[in-house]
Structures are given as structure tokens and as C-alpha cells.
N, C-alpha and C positions, 0 to 999 in steps of 0.2 A: 848614393845612399839616401834612405828616407826613414829617419827615425819617426815613428808615428806619433808625433806630439803636436798638440794644437797650439795655435798662436795665442799668446796671453791676451785677455780682455782688459786692456789698459786704457782705452779711450772712452771718456765720458761724453755727454751731450755737447758741452762747450768745446771740447777738443775736436769732436767730429764736425761741429758747425764751423769752426774756424778753418778746418781743412778745406771745406767747400768755399768759404768766403775768401780765404787766403789765396786759393788757386785762381779764383775769378777776378778778384778786385785789382790785381796788379796791372796786367796789360790793358784792361778796360779803361782805366783812368789815366795811367801814366805814360802809355806808349801809343795807343791807337787814336785818341781824339784828333790829333793833327791830320791823319789820313782821312778820317771820317768827315771832318769839317771841310777839308779841301774839296771833297766830292759832293757833299750834300748840304753844306752850309748849316744853318740852325737846325735843319731836320736831322742832323747827326744824333741829337739827343733821342729823337724818335726811333732811329735805327737800333740803338742800344735797348730801348724799351721793347721793340719788336723782337729782338733776339731773346729777351727775357720771357716774353709771352710764348715764343716757340719752345723755349727750354722748359717752361713749366709743365707742358703736356708730358714730356719725357720724364720729368721729375716725379710726376704723379704715378706713372707706370713703374718707374724704378723703385719707388717707395713700397709698392705692393710686392714686387718681386724680392726686394731686399728683406722684408719682414718674413716672407715665406721661406727664403733660402739665404740666411745670413752667412755666406761663405766668402772667403778671400777670393778675389777675382772679379767681383761685381758684375758689370754688364756682360763680360765674357762668360762667366759661369752661368748666368741666366739664359743667354742665347744658346750656349752649348747644351744645357739641360733641355730646353724647349724645342729648338730647331734641329738639334743633332750636331755631330762633330764637324761636318762640312762648314756649316755656318758658324759653329763655335770657333773653328780655325780662322775663318775670315775675321770674326769679331776679335779674337784674341790678338792676332797680328795687328789689326787696325787700331785697337785700343792701346796696345803696348807701344807700337811705333808712333801713333798719334801723340801719346803723352811724351814720348822721347823727343819728338819734334817740338811740342809745346814747351817742354822743359828747356830745350836749347834756345827757343825764342825768348823765354823769360830771362834766361841768363844773358842773352844778347842785350835785352833791355836793361838789365842790371849794369852791364858794361857801359852802356850809353850814359847812364846816370853817374856812374863813378867817373867816367872820363870827362863829364861836364865839370867835375871838380878839379881834376888834375891836368886835363888838356893834353893828353899824349897824341902823337901822330901814329901812323902805321908802324907796326913792328915787323922787322925783317925786310927782305928785299926780293924782288923777282917773284918766282912762282911760290916761294914760301912766305910771302908777305901776308900778314894778318892785320885787320883793323884792331885798333887799341881796344874797342869794345869786345871783340872776340877773345882777345887774350885775357882781359879782366873776367869775362864770362867763364872762361875755362877754369880760372882759379876759384871763382865762386862755385862752380859746379862740383869741383873736387871737394870743397868744404861741405856742401849739403849732401853729397853722396856719403861722406863719412858720418854725418849726423844721422842719416837714415840707417846706416850700418849698425849704429849703437842701440837702436830700438825705438819702437813706436811710442813708448811713453815719453821719451826725451823729445821726439818729433812733435807729439801733440802738445807738450808743454811749451815748446818753442813757438808753435803756431799761435797759441793763446797770447803770448807776450807780443809777438809781431803784429797780429791783427788788432789788439787793443790799442797799441801805440799808433798804428796807422789810422784807425778810425778817429782817434783824438785829433790827429793832425788834419785830417780831411774835414772834421767838424769845425775846427778853427778857421780853415780856409773858407769854408762855406759861409760862416758867419761874416767874415770880412767881405766876402764877395757880395752877400746880400746887402750889406751897408752901402755898396757902391754899384748895385745893379740898376740897369736902365732897360726896361722891357723894349724900348724902341730899338735897342741894339739887335734885337732878334728879328727885325724886319729888313728885308722881306723874309718871311719864314721859309719860303720855298723859292730860292733863286732859280733862274732859268736852268732847266735840265736836272734839277735836284730830285724831283719826284721820280724820274726814271732811274735814279741811283739808289733809291731806298733799299731795294732787295740786294743789289750787288754789294752795297756798303754793309748791310746786315750780315751778309755772308762773310765778309772780311772780319768784322768785329766779333763774330760768333765764337772765335777762339777765347773770348773773355768769359764764356759760359761753360768751360770744360770741367769746372771743379765739382759741380753738384753730384754727378754720377760717380765721380771718383770716391765719394764718401762710401758708396756701396762696395768699393774695392777693398776697404778695410772693415767691412761689416763683421767679419769673424773676430775682430778685436774691439768691437764696440760693446760697452756694457748695456744691458737691457735693450737689444736692438729692436724689439717690437715697438717700443715707444720712441727711443732716441733716434733711430735711423730715419723715419719719415719726417720727424721734426727737423733734423739736420739737413736733409736733402731739400725739402720744400722750403724750409726757412731760409736756407742760404740763397736760393734763387730769388725769393721775394726781397730779402734784405739788400742783395747786391743790385738788383734791378732798380730799387728805390734810390740807392746811393748813386748809381749811374745817372738816372734821370735828373735828380736834384743837383748833383755836382755839375753836370754839363750845362744845364740851363743857367745856373749861376755863373759858370765860367764864361759862357758866351754873352751873357747879359752884362757882365762886369768889365770885360776887356774887348778890344776890337777883334773881330773874327780873323783879321789878317795876321794877328799875333799868334793865333792858334794854328792856322792852316799850314799843313805840311811841316809841322814842327814837332819832332819826337820828344822834346822836353818842354812842351808848351806850358804845362802847369807851373813849371819853375819860373819861366819868364813872366807868366801872369801873376804869380805870387810876389815877385820882385816889384812889379808895377803897382799892385794893390797895396802892399805893405809900406812902400816908400812914401805913401801919402801921410803916414803917421810918424811921429817923432817923440822921443823921450829925451829930455834935457838937451834939446837941440840936435839930437842924432836921429836920423831917419831909420826906420825899421825894415828897410828893403832887404838888408842882408839877413835879417831874421826870417823873413818870408822865403827868401831863396834857400837858406839853410834847412828850414823845416820841410819844404817840399822836395828838396834834393834827398833829404833823409827819408821822407815818405816814399819817394820813388824807389829808393834802395830797398826799403822794407817791403814795398808792394811786389816788386819783381822777385825779391828773395823768397817771400812767402809763397808766391805762385810756383816757383821752381821747387821749393822744399816739399810742398804738398804733392806736386806732380811726380817727383821722384819716389815719394812714399807709395803712391797709388800704383804707378807703373811697375814697380818691382813686385807688388802683390799680384798683379795680373800675370806677370812672367812666372811667378811662383805657382799660381793656379793652373796655368797651361802645362807646367811640368808635372803637376799632380795628376792631370788627366792624360798624360803621355802624348800630348800634341807636340810638345818638345821634350827633351830628355828629362826623365824624372830626377836625375841627379841634381837638378836645380832646386829640388825640394829641401835640401839639407838645411836644417835649422841650427843656427849658431848655439852651441851649448851654454854660452854665458848670456848673450844678449837676446836670444829667442827670436831672432829675425832670419828671414831667408837670405843670407848674406851673399850666396852665389848669384841669386836673381838680382839683387841690388847691384852687385858688381858688374854684371852683364849689361843691365839697363844703364848704369852710369857710363860704361864704355860707349854705348850707342849715342848718348847725349853729347859726349865729348866729340865724337866723329861728326854728328850733324852740326854742332856748333862751329866746328873748324871749317866745314865745306859749304855751309848754307849762308843765306842772307836773311835779313829780318823779315821781309814780306813772304819769302818762300817758306820759312819755318812756321810762321803764323798760319798761313792759308793751308799748308799741308796738314797741320794739326787739326784745323777746322774740318776739312773734307773727311779725313779718316774718322773723326768722331761723329760726324753726321751720318756716316754709314752705320756706325755702331748704334747710334740713337734710333735710327730707323728700324734696325733689326730688333732692338730691345723692345720697342712698342709692339712689333709683331709677335715677339716671344710672349708678351703678356696675353695677347689674344689666344695664342695656342694653349697656354696653361689654363686659361679660363674655360675654353671650349672642350679641351680634352679631359679636364678634371683628374689629373693623375693622383694616385695615392700619395698621401703625405703633403699635398699642397694645401696648407692651411695658413694663409697670411693673417697677421694681426691687424694689418691695414689694407683696406680695399679701395681701389681707384674709383672715384665718383664718375657718374655719367658714362659708364661703360656701355657700348664699345666706342663711343664718340671720341673720348680722350685718346686712346692708343691709335685709332685710325688717323686722327688729325696729326698726332705726334709723328707717326711714320711718314705720312705724305709730306708734311712740312719739312721734315729733316732731309728726305731725299730730294725734294724740289729745290731746296736752298743750294744744293751742290751745283746746280746748273749755272749759278751766278758767280762761281769762282773762276779765276782765269783758266783758260783751256790747258795751258802747260801744266798747271798744278793738278787739274783733273786727270790728265794723262799720266802724270807721275803716280798719283794715288791709285788710279785704275790699274797701273802696272803692279803696284804692291798688292792689290786685291787678287789679281791673276796669280801672282807669286804665292799668295796664301792658299788659293785653290789647288795649285800644283803641289804645294807642300803637303796638303791633305792627301791627295791621291798617291803621291810617290813616297811619303814618309809616314804621316800620321795614321792613315787609314789602316795600315798593317799593324798598328800598335794600340790605338784607342779601342776601348771596349764598350763604352756607353753608346747606345743607339739614338737617344733623344726621344722626347715625348711625341713629337710630330711623326717621326718615322714609325714608331711603335703603333701609333693611332692609325696611320694609313694602312700598314701591313695587317693589323688586326681586323680591318674592315675591307679586306681585299675583295670579298665577294660582292660588296655593295658599291665600291668605288670604281671609276673608270680604270681600265687596264693601264692607260698611260700614266695615271697618278701612282698606281702601285709599282709600275716598272721604274718610274723616276725615284721613288722612295727607296726601292730595293737597290738600285744601281749605285747609290751613294752611301749605303750602309757600311760600317766598319768591316774590314776583313781580318781584323786582329785575331790571330790564333795564339794568343800569348799563353803558352803552356807554362803553368806556374807550379814550381816544385817548392813546397814549404818545408823548411828544415828547422824543427825546434831544437835549439841548442841548450844544453845544460852543463855538459862536462867539457871544460877546455882541453882536456887531454885527447878527446876524440873529435873535437871540432873540425880539424883539418880533413880527417877521413870522411866525415859526413858531408862536408862542403864539397870535397873533391867528387864524391859520388853524385851529389845533387847537381853540381855544375855539369857533369857529363850528361845526365839525364835531361837537364834543361837545354843544353846546347844542341842536343840532337834534334830538338823541336823548335829551335830559335826562341826559346822561352826564357823565363826569369826565375832565379833562385830567390825565394822569400825567406830570409833568415830571421827567425823569431826567438827571442829570449823571454820566456814566461817566468816572471819573478813571483815566487810565492809570498803572500802576505798573510799573517795570522788573522784568524776570524775576528779577533777582538779589535783589530785595527781597520779603520775604513780605508778604502783605496785612495780617497782624496787626501787623507792624512798621510798615508804612506808616500804619496807622490810629493807632498810638500816637505816631508821630514828627511827623506833619504835621497842620496845622489845616484845610487845604482851604477857607480862607476865600473864595477866588474861586469855588469851586463852590457854596458856600452862598449867596454874594451873588447869583450868577446865578439860582439857584432862588428866592431871595427876590423878585427882580425879576420872575421868571416868575409867581410866585404873585400878585403885585400886578396884573400885566397880565391874567391870566386872570380874576381877580375883577372887574377893571374891565369886562371883556367879558361878565360875568354868568354864567360857568360855574363849576362846582365844580372844585377842584384838589387834588391831593396831590403831594408832591415827594419825591424820593429821591436820595441821593448813593451811588454804587456804586463801589467800588474794584475794579479788574480788571487782569489782565496783558494782556488782549486786548480793548480797548474795543469794537471792531466786533463780535467774536463775542458779547460780553456783551449787545449789543442784543437778540439773539434770546432769550438766557436771561432778560433782564429782561422782554421781551414775554410770555414764558410765565409767569414768576413773578408778575407784576403783573396777569395776566389781561387783557392788551390785546386789544381787538377790531380796532384799527387802530394802525399806527405811522407817524408823520409825521416825517421826518428831512430834514436839509439835505444838499445835494449840493455839494461843493467841497473845497478843500484843507484847510480848517479844520473840516470837519464830520466826523461819524463815518463818513460814506460815502465817504471817500477817503483815500488815503495809505498803505494797508497791504494786504498779501495774506495776512497771517497767518490761519490758520484757514479759508481759503476752501474747501478740499476738505470740511472738516467741515460748513461751512454749506451747501454745495451738495448734500451727501448727505442733507439733511433737508428736510422741507417747511417752507414759511414758516409761522410760528406764528400769523400774523394777516395782515390786509390791510396792504399797505405803500404809502405815498405818499412820493415823493422830490421835494423842492422845490428847483428851481434859482431862487434868489431874485434878481430884478433890481428892487428897490424894489417889493415886492409890492403889487399893486392888483387887487382882485377885482371891480371894477365891471363889466368886460366880458370874458366868458369865451368862449373858443373850444374846442369839444369835437369833435375828429374821431372818427368811429366807423365800424366795419364790422360791428358787432353781436356782437363776441366777449365773453367773460366779463369781461375786464379793463375793457372799456368800460362794463360794468354798474356797476362800482365808480366809474369816472370820472363816470358819470351821477348816482350817488348823491351824490358830492361836489359836483357842479355844482348839484344840487337844494338841498342844504344851504346853499351859499353864496348861492343866489338867495333863499332864505327868510330867512336871517340877515342878509345884507349887501345885500339888494335888487340883486343882480347881474343883469345881462342876459346870457342864455346864447344862443350861436349854435352849432348843430349843423352839422358839415361831413362830407360823404361824397363819395368818389370812385367813379365807376362808368362803364362803357362807354356805358350808355344813361341819359341825364339823367332821363327820365320815370320809368323804373323806380327809379333812384336816389332820386328825390324821394318816390316811394311807399314805398320801404323806410324812408327817414328819417322820414317822417310817422308810419308805424306804430311805428317804434322809439321815437320821441319820446313817443307816447301810452303805450306799455308802460312807460316809465321816468319817468312823471309829469313830462315836460318838454314838454307840448303847447303851452306858452306860449313856447317858444324859437323863435328865428329859424332857418330852414332854408337851408343852402347846399349845392349839388351841383356838382361839377366833373368833367369827363371827361378831364382832362389828367394830367400827372405829379403823383403824390401829394405828393412832397416840395415841389415848387414851389407846388402848390395850398395846402398848409398855410402855407407862408411868406407867400403873398399874403394869405390870409384872416386871418393873425395881425397884419397891419399895423394893423388897427383894434381888436385885442384887447389887454387888459392882463394876461390870464392864459391860457395854453394848457394844457389838461388832456388827456393822452394815455394811453389804456390801454396797458399794458406788453406787451413781447414775450413769446413763449413760450420764449425762449432764455436765460433767466436774467438778468433785469434787474439785480437787486441785486448778483449776483456781478460783472457787468461794470462796474457803477458803482464798486465798491470797488477793482477793478483799474485803474481809470482808462482802460478800453478802450472805454467807450460814447461814441463821438464821431459824432453824426449831423449831417450838414450842416444839416438843418432846424433843429436846436436851436441851432446857431451863428448861423443867419441871422435868427431871430426876435429881436426886441428886448424882448419882454415876459417875465415870469416863466413858468417851465414847471413843471408838476406831473405827474410820472409815476406811474401807478397800477398796482399789481400785486396781484391778489387772492390770498388764502390758498388754497393748493391742495397736493395731494399729487403728487409726481413720483417716478418711478423714479430710481435712481442714475444711469443713463445719461442720462436727460432732464435731470437737474439739472447734470450735468457738461457735456453737449454741446448741450442745448436740444432742443426737439421737432423731429421731422421735418417736421411740417405747421404751417401758420400763419405769418402775416407777422410781421416783426420788430416792427411796431407795428400796433395794431388800428385801421387807418384805411381799409381798402379791402375791399369785398365781392367784388372780382373779381381773379382771378389775372392778368388781362391788364394791369392797371394797374402802373405802376412802383412798386416797393417800396423804401424806403430800406434800406440795409444797415448792419450793425454793423461798424465798422472795428476789428478786433482787433490791427492792426499797430502802432498808436500806443502809446507809453509815456508820453505826456504826461498829467498828472493833469487831471481836470475842474476848471474854475474855478467859484468860488462868486460 
């Protein structure tokens, strides 16, 4: 189910900034310095700075893309839009799984710090044995998954508190460290072999810089994203890089390097050493330093995990919205306004990774997958700049274009080379999985082609055949036949949904159930959204979702507020990409009771095929289809074929002609052409209206191709009153194909063609539309 509701804009600049800082600052300071110092000595501080310099190039690119497209999903959304769904699939999976790996890593680090306090041994025995840090991390992960479930506002507020306390603790440590710093302790600056370790160590610690792009993952929830998003993205990288550099230099200058090397809780031991030099009333303060830094480590790793879970669930949410994974993950919690299914699935992955991974594997896997994402993100910026697609109007532009995105892409991909081969192989396998996922699952479902693919195909005459062929070969194959069903009357919801599900299922399509809620002109739509719950609308759509799924078709649902519900049907059909609209006909349906907006509707072409159901206890077992071979009866035939296939319906074709033999020959040929050769054929030479009425006595559903004189407009005015429709006792389905008409034709109808597509001969009697009546049609 997909209630078409936007995520609330709850995050201000400070909250967005702390999402980035909180994600980055944890592992960088409290977990990885021991590994970095063991391999690079004092140059470890330089590796963190180098990581920040590499990150700033991508931060600049991400800021432009984020202000142009402030949508949930961040880097995934930008790459998908620019490079197309193949690379979007790769980016989505890499970003989502990369953050899940990183979140598990942060929770593992949290477990290390908690265990430093309580000193537990391994939990369990044999193959089910877990390290104490893992068990503690699992508990912490469950807590933060729950926090994210409750809403972004609560998450952002928690981040501000955590980061503020954390910065205060780090500032105090830095001051004490400066008082005891000895620059001679940094010599030799480059121990033997350290220079060759700069890039490999930078690749390891790069997991410390995953937070800045994740700010764009919640761009849809950031207030004033044009200003706040680039400030948060770029500012978080600059602030964290400065903190890393200053903190590590002070740490290595104030305590022996041997104390830091290969020590996962090095800062705690350093704090104990430094603070123990001071005393109050004869009591040394070493325990205060230890307690503060242990608490700081807990806050740092917790804030990293909290922000990562927040961002990763939004990426999962965006992938569902684009149908790269099931759109059912789009469901927004009615109370908390969060994509709770996406959060739950992401949380499950984190728990699995934490259970079966180790600290180094989790950290480096998160780094590699994000470096892939960052490289593609920089390329996406180049594509958007060069292709100049409509609507691309960023509030912030990346300086020194194209140097910045080119350097960002090359640096990101190059840094992967220095990760351990086993991790590269693992992440490479995940990328291959993403490619296979696209070709075997997503390609048949996604619809957006991407700016790059559109640009290449549109210039096929000027570009090499190989480039055009490559672009064409990866384009989506989705033929998502979408049947929109506007629902207004709960009494007839099930019949409409049943019919819509059969039509959608025939084409492996989707039922788009829409409840268009009328709002008085005096009330703004924004005020109506704030003041009313529309529980009845959601309940109707919930029931529709259950019914469609019962019939085995895919479904998505939308609640739309409108001042003109009838006019909005056409807008919704265009907006949701409907191929067919199936609506009820009667005083409680969208197709009756108002004339507002009629001229506007008539002046435009129908956006899709339209089916209008007059429901009399719908039964599709025996279908009567009158035809004279017109275009609207083609649509009626397709509907009859779908119902025959899906519901085992018996179809009877009916035709009126002057000559019975010629009429039967026409009907037989028409049946073959429309894949209805198994239908029963009936030919009449009398009055059309009476013939239909007589033939309908044995039918349960009458399907009639529409008039060329404006079927939908006459229905809404309540002026479509044909004696034949009043005489038959079965349900009636009127079919009008999508077509373009001139303004005159839309207002007054065509000069040629019968009112209903039932006769091939002008000699036969044709039923007329009675425009004189003001009585509304009955449902």
C-alpha cells in the first residue's frame, strides 16, 4: 500500500548538521585510531585529513544535487534520476547495505565500550557463541531501531543532544591533552613503511566519513533545503575533519604511541593517563577522565548508529517508491509519519550483519560500498549538468565544475583498490547481485529511464551505434499496466475493485485505488489536511487494498484532497500514469452530481482509456458485447477478453446489420481480430436498442463501446439516459478509448459515428442521447 503522503519537514539546520557529524565522529575518534596508528604512526592524523579532503569533493557535488532534488533517498535518488535505473539499482543496494554494515560496525563499537565497563566474556558456547560486544550491540541496535520508528523529529532531537555532549567531552580532553602535549612525541613523523600505508589506512578509516551524504537521504524532511542542505553537508565534513586532525595530533603528542597502537579503546586509556596527573583534595582525577571518555565513546558510537539507521531506512523507502524493490515498503505510519516497514527491514539486516560479522569486516565493507556510491554520485552531477534536463534548477552550484566531480569520482573509485581483497570480492559480489536484481526483477517494474539514457537515445543519429545500443539494452522493460479506480461509495467498492483487479492482472499490472476527497472552495487544501483525519477515506482504501490482494493483483492507494473531485480524476490519471480508469456511475460516484469544470474537461483529450460501470450486483460470468467495429469497441473487446481469461466469463458478441449473412461474416472476422474467436455470435436485423435489450436478458454484464459525442461529459451532467440502459437488468460497462479531439468535437461531439458502437449500418435504428433530462443517473 502507498498512501501518497509526503514525509514531514521536521529537521532544521542543526538537526541535519548533527546527523552528519553524529554519523562520522563516532568511529573516527573512538574506534579506528588504534588501527591507524599501528600502521602509519603519527601519519595516522594525516590519513584522516586525506579522507576528509576526498570526501569534500563528493560533498560539494552532493550539495548541488540535493538542492535540485530534495527527495528522500539521497545519493540513490540522484544516481537513479541521472544515470538510470541500472545504476540506480546498484547505488540503492550499495548505499542501503553499506549503511547497514556501517550501523552494525558502530553498534559493535558501542558494545566494545560498554564491555570495557562491565568486562563480560563471550556469551554462549560452540557455534552459537557471540562476543560480549556483539550481544551488547544487538541490544543497542534494537533500541535505536525503535527510536527511528517513532519519527524523524525525535531522531533529530536526540542527535542534537548526543553531539552537543560529545563535543563538550572531546573539547575537555583536547584541552587537557594540549597542557601535556610534547611535539617531540610525534617524531619520527613517518616511521619506516608508514608512507606506503597512507592510502591503505585512508581506505580503512574512510568509514568515518559516511555521514555527510546521508544528510541528503533525509533531504525531503529538511526545512528550507536550498539553504540548509549544503550548509549541513559541507559543514559537517569541514567540522569533523578539523576535529579529527586536532584530536589525533593532541592524542599522539600527549601519550606514548604504544598506548594507542592496536587499542580499540585507546582514548579511554589515554584519558586515564592524562587526568591521573591532576588531583582534588588528594584524590586523582584519572577515574573522571576514564568515565568521561567511556561515556563519550558510548555517545559517539550510538550517534553514528542512530544517524545511519535513520538514513538507511530512507534509502530503502526511496527504492520502494521507484519500484526497484516492492512499493509496499512505502507505507507511512499513520501516527508517526515514518516508513516503518523500511525501518524494520533495515533493522533486521543490521542485526544479521552484527551477529555474523567482525569489526574490521563491517567497517571496510561499509567503506567500499559507499565509495562506489560516491563515485557514481559525482558522475551523476556531470550528467545532469551536461544534459540540462527540464526542472534541474539547483539553489547551490558546485564550484570549479567539472574539476570537482571528476576528482571526486576518480578518488572514490581509486581508494577501493587499497581495501583488503577479500572485502573487495565480497562487495563486488554484492554489486553483481544488484545488477542481476535489476535485470531479473526491477527492469520489468521500474518506469523511469534516467536522464543519461534519454539523452543518448534522443541523439541516436549523432552518436555511435554502440553507445545507443548500450543505452537501449539497459532501458526498463516495465509494462506496468495501471488501472486507476476512483472510489467514492463503499457499497460498490468491492465490485469496482474486483473488476479493476481482473483487468490489471491480465496485463501483470497494478490497481491504483484513489479516494478523492472533496474540500469546500472556502477551505484551503493545506488547512483541510491539517484539520481533518479523513479516516473514512483511509478505511475505504484499506479495504480496497485487501480486496485487490485477495484477487491476486498488485495495488497502491492514494488519498487526494481536491476542490473539484471530478476534475481531479483526470489530473490523478495523468499524475499516476493510468492506462485505464474504471469508475462508478451514479449519484454517489465521482461520475455524477456536478458540472463544475466540465468545459475544462471537454477541452482536453481523455488522459487514458475510461470504463464507466453502472453496477447492479456485478456478475461477470456472462458478457454481452455489442459492436459495429469502431475504436471504442476495441477497448470493450480487450476488457471482455481479460474477464474471460481471469474470471472464466462466457462472451457473446452482438451485431445489428441489414443483411444477417454479411453481419455474421463481419462479426466472425472481428472476433478473430480481437482474440475472441471462442465467443458466441449473435446477429439481429431489427432495432438496435430492442435487440440489445433482448440479448441482455441472458447476460450478467453488458459492455458497450462509447459514443463519439462525449460520454464522460454527459455522464457527469446526468444527461446520458438511454432507454436500453434503463431496460436491461444486468450491470453495464461503458468503454471510451483515450483519444484526441478538437475543442469543437469535445464540446459538441463528432459529426459522424453512432451514439453507441453497436451497428455497422446507417439504416439501423440508433439510440439517441437525451440531453433534456436533468435527473441524475442512478447507481
